[in-house]
All heavy atoms as a GROMACS GRO file, in nm:
protein
  412
    1MET      N    1  -6.266  15.023   4.359
    1MET     CA    2  -6.287  14.880   4.370
    1MET      C    3  -6.192  14.810   4.275
    1MET      O    4  -6.164  14.857   4.165
    1MET     CB    5  -6.433  14.848   4.336
    1MET     CG    6  -6.458  14.700   4.320
    1MET     SD    7  -6.630  14.662   4.297
    1MET     CE    8  -6.667  14.621   4.465
    2SER      N    9  -6.146  14.695   4.315
    2SER     CA   10  -6.056  14.619   4.229
    2SER      C   11  -6.137  14.546   4.121
    2SER      O   12  -6.258  14.541   4.125
    2SER     CB   13  -5.976  14.520   4.312
    2SER     OG   14  -6.063  14.428   4.373
    3ASP      N   15  -6.066  14.488   4.027
    3ASP     CA   16  -6.133  14.413   3.922
    3ASP      C   17  -6.212  14.296   3.982
    3ASP      O   18  -6.174  14.238   4.082
    3ASP     CB   19  -6.032  14.357   3.823
    3ASP     CG   20  -5.971  14.466   3.736
    3ASP    OD1   21  -6.017  14.581   3.745
    3ASP    OD2   22  -5.879  14.435   3.659
    4ALA      N   23  -6.324  14.264   3.920
    4ALA     CA   24  -6.406  14.151   3.963
    4ALA      C   25  -6.438  14.068   3.840
    4ALA      O   26  -6.420  14.112   3.727
    4ALA     CB   27  -6.534  14.201   4.029
    5VAL      N   28  -6.488  13.948   3.863
    5VAL     CA   29  -6.526  13.858   3.753
    5VAL      C   30  -6.678  13.860   3.742
    5VAL      O   31  -6.750  13.847   3.841
    5VAL     CB   32  -6.475  13.716   3.779
    5VAL    CG1   33  -6.524  13.621   3.671
    5VAL    CG2   34  -6.323  13.715   3.785
    6CYS      N   35  -6.728  13.875   3.622
    6CYS     CA   36  -6.871  13.877   3.595
    6CYS      C   37  -6.929  13.740   3.623
    6CYS      O   38  -6.876  13.638   3.577
    6CYS     CB   39  -6.896  13.918   3.450
    6CYS     SG   40  -7.071  13.914   3.403
    7CYS      N   41  -7.042  13.735   3.696
    7CYS     CA   42  -7.104  13.606   3.729
    7CYS      C   43  -7.179  13.547   3.610
    7CYS      O   44  -7.218  13.430   3.614
    7CYS     CB   45  -7.197  13.621   3.849
    7CYS     SG   46  -7.339  13.726   3.821
    8ARG      N   47  -7.196  13.622   3.502
    8ARG     CA   48  -7.267  13.570   3.385
    8ARG      C   49  -7.170  13.527   3.275
    8ARG      O   50  -7.173  13.413   3.233
    8ARG     CB   51  -7.363  13.676   3.330
    8ARG     CG   52  -7.447  13.626   3.215
    8ARG     CD   53  -7.555  13.726   3.180
    8ARG     NE   54  -7.643  13.675   3.078
    8ARG     CZ   55  -7.630  13.701   2.949
    8ARG    NH1   56  -7.533  13.779   2.908
    8ARG    NH2   57  -7.713  13.651   2.862
    9CYS      N   58  -7.084  13.618   3.231
    9CYS     CA   59  -6.993  13.585   3.120
    9CYS      C   60  -6.856  13.537   3.169
    9CYS      O   61  -6.775  13.492   3.088
    9CYS     CB   62  -6.977  13.704   3.026
    9CYS     SG   63  -6.888  13.845   3.096
   10GLU      N   64  -6.832  13.551   3.299
   10GLU     CA   65  -6.708  13.506   3.363
   10GLU      C   66  -6.582  13.574   3.314
   10GLU      O   67  -6.473  13.520   3.322
   10GLU     CB   68  -6.695  13.353   3.352
   10GLU     CG   69  -6.810  13.281   3.420
   10GLU     CD   70  -6.799  13.130   3.411
   10GLU    OE1   71  -6.706  13.079   3.347
   10GLU    OE2   72  -6.886  13.064   3.469
   11ARG      N   73  -6.597  13.695   3.262
   11ARG     CA   74  -6.480  13.775   3.221
   11ARG      C   75  -6.451  13.879   3.327
   11ARG      O   76  -6.543  13.928   3.394
   11ARG     CB   77  -6.507  13.843   3.087
   11ARG     CG   78  -6.518  13.745   2.972
   11ARG     CD   79  -6.531  13.816   2.842
   11ARG     NE   80  -6.654  13.898   2.846
   11ARG     CZ   81  -6.720  13.939   2.740
   11ARG    NH1   82  -6.676  13.911   2.620
   11ARG    NH2   83  -6.828  14.011   2.752
   12PRO      N   84  -6.324  13.916   3.343
   12PRO     CA   85  -6.290  14.023   3.438
   12PRO      C   86  -6.348  14.156   3.392
   12PRO      O   87  -6.358  14.182   3.272
   12PRO     CB   88  -6.138  14.028   3.438
   12PRO     CG   89  -6.092  13.913   3.355
   12PRO     CD   90  -6.207  13.858   3.281
   13THR      N   91  -6.388  14.239   3.488
   13THR     CA   92  -6.440  14.372   3.456
   13THR      C   93  -6.383  14.473   3.554
   13THR      O   94  -6.372  14.444   3.673
   13THR     CB   95  -6.594  14.375   3.458
   13THR    OG1   96  -6.636  14.509   3.433
   13THR    CG2   97  -6.652  14.327   3.589
   14ALA      N   98  -6.347  14.588   3.502
   14ALA     CA   99  -6.295  14.696   3.588
   14ALA      C  100  -6.408  14.782   3.641
   14ALA      O  101  -6.386  14.871   3.723
   14ALA     CB  102  -6.196  14.781   3.510
   15ALA      N  103  -6.531  14.759   3.595
   15ALA     CA  104  -6.648  14.837   3.638
   15ALA      C  105  -6.759  14.743   3.685
   15ALA      O  106  -6.866  14.736   3.626
   15ALA     CB  107  -6.697  14.924   3.524
   16PRO      N  108  -6.736  14.666   3.794
   16PRO     CA  109  -6.834  14.568   3.838
   16PRO      C  110  -6.961  14.632   3.895
   16PRO      O  111  -6.956  14.738   3.956
   16PRO     CB  112  -6.761  14.489   3.945
   16PRO     CG  113  -6.656  14.581   3.995
   16PRO     CD  114  -6.617  14.667   3.878
   17VAL      N  115  -7.075  14.566   3.872
   17VAL     CA  116  -7.204  14.608   3.925
   17VAL      C  117  -7.252  14.498   4.020
   17VAL      O  118  -7.263  14.382   3.978
   17VAL     CB  119  -7.306  14.626   3.810
   17VAL    CG1  120  -7.442  14.665   3.864
   17VAL    CG2  121  -7.255  14.727   3.708
   18ALA      N  122  -7.278  14.533   4.144
   18ALA     CA  123  -7.328  14.434   4.241
   18ALA      C  124  -7.469  14.393   4.201
   18ALA      O  125  -7.556  14.478   4.184
   18ALA     CB  126  -7.326  14.492   4.381
   19VAL      N  127  -7.492  14.262   4.184
   19VAL     CA  128  -7.624  14.216   4.140
   19VAL      C  129  -7.690  14.120   4.238
   19VAL      O  130  -7.811  14.098   4.231
   19VAL     CB  131  -7.618  14.147   4.001
   19VAL    CG1  132  -7.586  14.247   3.894
   19VAL    CG2  133  -7.520  14.032   3.999
   20ARG      N  134  -7.616  14.065   4.332
   20ARG     CA  135  -7.676  13.967   4.423
   20ARG      C  136  -7.585  13.947   4.544
   20ARG      O  137  -7.464  13.955   4.533
   20ARG     CB  138  -7.695  13.835   4.351
   20ARG     CG  139  -7.781  13.736   4.423
   20ARG     CD  140  -7.824  13.623   4.331
   20ARG     NE  141  -7.917  13.676   4.231
   20ARG     CZ  142  -7.904  13.658   4.100
   20ARG    NH1  143  -7.805  13.589   4.052
   20ARG    NH2  144  -7.991  13.710   4.017
   21TYR      N  145  -7.646  13.918   4.658
   21TYR     CA  146  -7.573  13.887   4.780
   21TYR      C  147  -7.614  13.747   4.824
   21TYR      O  148  -7.732  13.720   4.840
   21TYR     CB  149  -7.605  13.989   4.889
   21TYR     CG  150  -7.528  13.969   5.017
   21TYR    CD1  151  -7.394  14.002   5.024
   21TYR    CD2  152  -7.589  13.918   5.129
   21TYR    CE1  153  -7.322  13.984   5.141
   21TYR    CE2  154  -7.519  13.900   5.246
   21TYR     CZ  155  -7.385  13.934   5.252
   21TYR     OH  156  -7.315  13.916   5.367
   22VAL      N  157  -7.518  13.659   4.842
   22VAL     CA  158  -7.546  13.520   4.878
   22VAL      C  159  -7.503  13.498   5.022
   22VAL      O  160  -7.385  13.511   5.056
   22VAL     CB  161  -7.471  13.423   4.784
   22VAL    CG1  162  -7.501  13.278   4.822
   22VAL    CG2  163  -7.507  13.450   4.639
   23GLU      N  164  -7.600  13.465   5.109
   23GLU     CA  165  -7.570  13.433   5.249
   23GLU      C  166  -7.501  13.297   5.256
   23GLU      O  167  -7.527  13.210   5.174
   23GLU     CB  168  -7.699  13.429   5.331
   23GLU     CG  169  -7.757  13.563   5.361
   23GLU     CD  170  -7.678  13.641   5.464
   23GLU    OE1  171  -7.604  13.580   5.545
   23GLU    OE2  172  -7.691  13.763   5.465
   24ARG      N  173  -7.416  13.282   5.356
   24ARG     CA  174  -7.350  13.154   5.381
   24ARG      C  175  -7.388  13.106   5.520
   24ARG      O  176  -7.411  13.187   5.610
   24ARG     CB  177  -7.198  13.170   5.373
   24ARG     CG  178  -7.150  13.195   5.234
   24ARG     CD  179  -7.001  13.195   5.235
   24ARG     NE  180  -6.948  13.205   5.100
   24ARG     CZ  181  -6.821  13.208   5.073
   24ARG    NH1  182  -6.732  13.203   5.169
   24ARG    NH2  183  -6.780  13.217   4.949
   25ALA      N  184  -7.390  12.977   5.538
   25ALA     CA  185  -7.422  12.921   5.670
   25ALA      C  186  -7.310  12.951   5.769
   25ALA      O  187  -7.334  12.966   5.888
   25ALA     CB  188  -7.444  12.771   5.658
   26SER      N  189  -7.188  12.959   5.720
   26SER     CA  190  -7.074  12.985   5.806
   26SER      C  191  -6.989  13.094   5.744
   26SER      O  192  -6.947  13.083   5.629
   26SER     CB  193  -6.991  12.857   5.823
   26SER     OG  194  -6.875  12.884   5.897
   27GLY      N  195  -6.965  13.199   5.817
   27GLY     CA  196  -6.882  13.309   5.767
   27GLY      C  197  -6.964  13.414   5.694
   27GLY      O  198  -7.086  13.406   5.686
   28PRO      N  199  -6.894  13.515   5.645
   28PRO     CA  200  -6.963  13.625   5.578
   28PRO      C  201  -7.021  13.583   5.443
   28PRO      O  202  -6.975  13.488   5.380
   28PRO     CB  203  -6.854  13.730   5.560
   28PRO     CG  204  -6.727  13.651   5.556
   28PRO     CD  205  -6.750  13.534   5.647
   29GLY      N  206  -7.123  13.654   5.399
   29GLY     CA  207  -7.183  13.629   5.269
   29GLY      C  208  -7.093  13.677   5.156
   29GLY      O  209  -6.988  13.737   5.179
   30VAL      N  210  -7.135  13.651   5.033
   30VAL     CA  211  -7.056  13.686   4.916
   30VAL      C  212  -7.141  13.772   4.822
   30VAL      O  213  -7.258  13.740   4.797
   30VAL     CB  214  -7.013  13.558   4.841
   30VAL    CG1  215  -6.940  13.591   4.713
   30VAL    CG2  216  -6.927  13.471   4.930
   31THR      N  217  -7.084  13.878   4.773
   31THR     CA  218  -7.152  13.962   4.674
   31THR      C  219  -7.110  13.917   4.535
   31THR      O  220  -6.992  13.902   4.508
   31THR     CB  221  -7.116  14.111   4.694
   31THR    OG1  222  -7.150  14.150   4.827
   31THR    CG2  223  -7.189  14.199   4.594
   32LEU      N  224  -7.208  13.894   4.449
   32LEU     CA  225  -7.180  13.857   4.310
   32LEU      C  226  -7.186  13.983   4.225
   32LEU      O  227  -7.272  14.070   4.246
   32LEU     CB  228  -7.282  13.755   4.259
   32LEU     CG  229  -7.285  13.622   4.332
   32LEU    CD1  230  -7.392  13.532   4.270
   32LEU    CD2  231  -7.150  13.554   4.328
   33TYR      N  232  -7.096  13.991   4.128
   33TYR     CA  233  -7.086  14.109   4.042
   33TYR      C  234  -7.106  14.070   3.897
   33TYR      O  235  -7.083  13.956   3.858
   33TYR     CB  236  -6.947  14.173   4.057
   33TYR     CG  237  -6.922  14.226   4.196
   33TYR    CD1  238  -6.853  14.151   4.290
   33TYR    CD2  239  -6.967  14.352   4.231
   33TYR    CE1  240  -6.831  14.200   4.417
   33TYR    CE2  241  -6.945  14.402   4.358
   33TYR     CZ  242  -6.877  14.326   4.450
   33TYR     OH  243  -6.855  14.375   4.576
   34ALA      N  244  -7.150  14.166   3.819
   34ALA     CA  245  -7.166  14.149   3.675
   34ALA      C  246  -7.097  14.266   3.606
   34ALA      O  247  -7.080  14.373   3.665
   34ALA     CB  248  -7.312  14.145   3.635
   35CYS      N  249  -7.059  14.246   3.481
   35CYS     CA  250  -7.002  14.356   3.403
   35CYS      C  251  -7.117  14.446   3.357
   35CYS      O  252  -7.234  14.405   3.359
   35CYS     CB  253  -6.923  14.300   3.284
   35CYS     SG  254  -7.021  14.213   3.162
   36PRO      N  255  -7.089  14.569   3.318
   36PRO     CA  256  -7.196  14.660   3.274
   36PRO      C  257  -7.277  14.606   3.156
   36PRO      O  258  -7.395  14.640   3.144
   36PRO     CB  259  -7.120  14.787   3.235
   36PRO     CG  260  -6.995  14.783   3.317
   36PRO     CD  261  -6.959  14.637   3.325
   37ASP      N  262  -7.219  14.521   3.072
   37ASP     CA  263  -7.294  14.466   2.959
   37ASP      C  264  -7.394  14.359   3.004
   37ASP      O  265  -7.504  14.348   2.950
   37ASP     CB  266  -7.199  14.406   2.855
   37ASP     CG  267  -7.116  14.511   2.785
   37ASP    OD1  268  -7.163  14.627   2.774
   37ASP    OD2  269  -7.004  14.479   2.742
   38CYS      N  270  -7.357  14.277   3.101
   38CYS     CA  271  -7.442  14.167   3.147
   38CYS      C  272  -7.542  14.208   3.254
   38CYS      O  273  -7.647  14.146   3.267
   38CYS     CB  274  -7.356  14.053   3.200
   38CYS     SG  275  -7.259  13.968   3.073
   39ALA      N  276  -7.512  14.310   3.332
   39ALA     CA  277  -7.596  14.348   3.446
   39ALA      C  278  -7.743  14.371   3.407
   39ALA      O  279  -7.832  14.324   3.479
   39ALA     CB  280  -7.539  14.471   3.516
   40PRO      N  281  -7.774  14.439   3.297
   40PRO     CA  282  -7.916  14.460   3.263
   40PRO      C  283  -7.990  14.330   3.229
   40PRO      O  284  -8.113  14.325   3.234
   40PRO     CB  285  -7.913  14.551   3.141
   40PRO     CG  286  -7.779  14.615   3.142
   40PRO     CD  287  -7.687  14.516   3.207
   41ARG      N  288  -7.919  14.225   3.196
   41ARG     CA  289  -7.981  14.098   3.159
   41ARG      C  290  -8.008  14.007   3.279
   41ARG      O  291  -8.072  13.903   3.265
   41ARG     CB  292  -7.892  14.023   3.060
   41ARG     CG  293  -7.875  14.096   2.929
   41ARG     CD  294  -7.784  14.016   2.836
   41ARG     NE  295  -7.764  14.086   2.712
   41ARG     CZ  296  -7.658  14.161   2.684
   41ARG    NH1  297  -7.563  14.176   2.774
   41ARG    NH2  298  -7.647  14.222   2.569
   42LEU      N  299  -7.960  14.045   3.396
   42LEU     CA  300  -7.975  13.964   3.517
   42LEU      C  301  -8.088  14.018   3.604
   42LEU      O  302  -8.109  14.138   3.612
   42LEU     CB  303  -7.845  13.963   3.597
   42LEU     CG  304  -7.726  13.898   3.528
   42LEU    CD1  305  -7.600  13.924   3.608
   42LEU    CD2  306  -7.749  13.749   3.513
   43ILE      N  307  -8.157  13.926   3.669
   43ILE     CA  308  -8.258  13.968   3.766
   43ILE      C  309  -8.184  13.992   3.897
   43ILE      O  310  -8.120  13.901   3.950
   43ILE     CB  311  -8.364  13.858   3.784
   43ILE    CG1  312  -8.437  13.835   3.653
   43ILE    CG2  313  -8.460  13.894   3.896
   43ILE    CD1  314  -8.527  13.714   3.653
   44PRO      N  315  -8.190  14.114   3.950
   44PRO     CA  316  -8.114  14.142   4.072
   44PRO      C  317  -8.173  14.068   4.191
   44PRO      O  318  -8.294  14.052   4.203
   44PRO     CB  319  -8.126  14.293   4.089
   44PRO     CG  320  -8.248  14.329   4.013
   44PRO     CD  321  -8.262  14.230   3.902
   45GLY      N  322  -8.083  14.022   4.276
   45GLY     CA  323  -8.125  13.956   4.399
   45GLY      C  324  -8.110  14.054   4.514
   45GLY      O  325  -8.074  14.170   4.494
   46PRO      N  326  -8.135  14.009   4.633
   46PRO     CA  327  -8.118  14.100   4.747
   46PRO      C  328  -7.970  14.136   4.767
   46PRO      O  329  -7.883  14.053   4.748
   46PRO     CB  330  -8.172  14.019   4.865
   46PRO     CG  331  -8.170  13.877   4.822
   46PRO     CD  332  -8.181  13.878   4.672
   47LEU      N  333  -7.947  14.260   4.804
   47LEU     CA  334  -7.814  14.308   4.838
   47LEU      C  335  -7.808  14.327   4.988
   47LEU      O  336  -7.912  14.329   5.056
   47LEU     CB  337  -7.783  14.438   4.763
   47LEU     CG  338  -7.776  14.422   4.611
   47LEU    CD1  339  -7.762  14.557   4.543
   47LEU    CD2  340  -7.664  14.331   4.570
   48PRO      N  341  -7.690  14.341   5.048
   48PRO     CA  342  -7.678  14.344   5.194
   48PRO      C  343  -7.773  14.440   5.264
   48PRO      O  344  -7.836  14.404   5.362
   48PRO     CB  345  -7.533  14.383   5.217
   48PRO     CG  346  -7.461  14.332   5.098
   48PRO     CD  347  -7.559  14.349   4.984
   49GLY      N  348  -7.790  14.560   5.219
   49GLY     CA  349  -7.878  14.656   5.285
   49GLY      C  350  -8.025  14.620   5.276
   49GLY      O  351  -8.107  14.664   5.357
   50GLU      N  352  -8.063  14.539   5.181
   50GLU     CA  353  -8.203  14.501   5.162
   50GLU      C  354  -8.248  14.396   5.263
   50GLU      O  355  -8.366  14.384   5.293
   50GLU     CB  356  -8.225  14.452   5.019
   50GLU     CG  357  -8.203  14.560   4.918
   50GLU     CD  358  -8.205  14.512   4.774
   50GLU    OE1  359  -8.183  14.392   4.751
   50GLU    OE2  360  -8.232  14.595   4.688
   51PHE      N  361  -8.157  14.316   5.317
   51PHE     CA  362  -8.193  14.215   5.415
   51PHE      C  363  -8.248  14.279   5.542
   51PHE      O  364  -8.345  14.234   5.600
   51PHE     CB  365  -8.073  14.126   5.451
   51PHE     CG  366  -8.046  14.020   5.348
   51PHE    CD1  367  -7.929  14.023   5.274
   51PHE    CD2  368  -8.136  13.919   5.325
   51PHE    CE1  369  -7.904  13.926   5.180
   51PHE    CE2  370  -8.112  13.820   5.231
   51PHE     CZ  371  -7.996  13.824   5.158
   52ALA      N  372  -8.188  14.388   5.588
   52ALA     CA  373  -8.233  14.455   5.709
   52ALA      C  374  -8.375  14.506   5.692
   52ALA      O  375  -8.458  14.497   5.784
   52ALA     CB  376  -8.138  14.569   5.743
   53ALA      N  377  -8.408  14.560   5.576
   53ALA     CA  378  -8.544  14.610   5.552
   53ALA      C  379  -8.646  14.498   5.555
   53ALA      O  380  -8.757  14.515   5.602
   53ALA     CB  381  -8.548  14.684   5.418
   54LEU      N  382  -8.610  14.380   5.504
   54LEU     CA  383  -8.701  14.266   5.507
   54LEU      C  384  -8.728  14.218   5.648
   54LEU      O  385  -8.840  14.180   5.683
   54LEU     CB  386  -8.644  14.151   5.424
   54LEU     CG  387  -8.638  14.174   5.273
   54LEU    CD1  388  -8.562  14.059   5.206
   54LEU    CD2  389  -8.775  14.187   5.214
   55LEU      N  390  -8.626  14.223   5.733
   55LEU     CA  391  -8.641  14.176   5.871
   55LEU      C  392  -8.725  14.273   5.954
   55LEU      O  393  -8.798  14.230   6.044
   55LEU     CB  394  -8.504  14.156   5.935
   55LEU     CG  395  -8.419  14.045   5.877
   55LEU    CD1  396  -8.281  14.045   5.941
   55LEU    CD2  397  -8.487  13.909   5.892
   56ARG      N  398  -8.718  14.403   5.924
   56ARG     CA  399  -8.795  14.502   5.998
   56ARG      C  400  -8.942  14.495   5.965
   56ARG      O  401  -9.027  14.531   6.042
   56ARG     CB  402  -8.742  14.642   5.970
   56ARG     CG  403  -8.612  14.672   6.040
   56ARG     CD  404  -8.580  14.819   6.028
   56ARG     NE  405  -8.563  14.857   5.889
   56ARG     CZ  406  -8.447  14.890   5.833
   56ARG    NH1  407  -8.339  14.890   5.907
   56ARG    NH2  408  -8.440  14.923   5.707
   57GLY      N  409  -8.973  14.451   5.842
   57GLY     CA  410  -9.111  14.436   5.799
   57GLY      C  411  -9.170  14.564   5.766
   57GLY      O  412  -9.261  14.618   5.759
   0.00000   0.00000   0.00000
């Protein structure tokens, strides 16, 4: 994976952790990433694979 920007501290990280998936009304959704230091401090949101499980019930 390429470098990503942490959604909490806004610094680039070479080891991003996916913490949330944001749906968009138009086009594909966006995955938000956090650095390994900030990830434990964030409440994880739904990720792409979790949406399908919610719809199946």
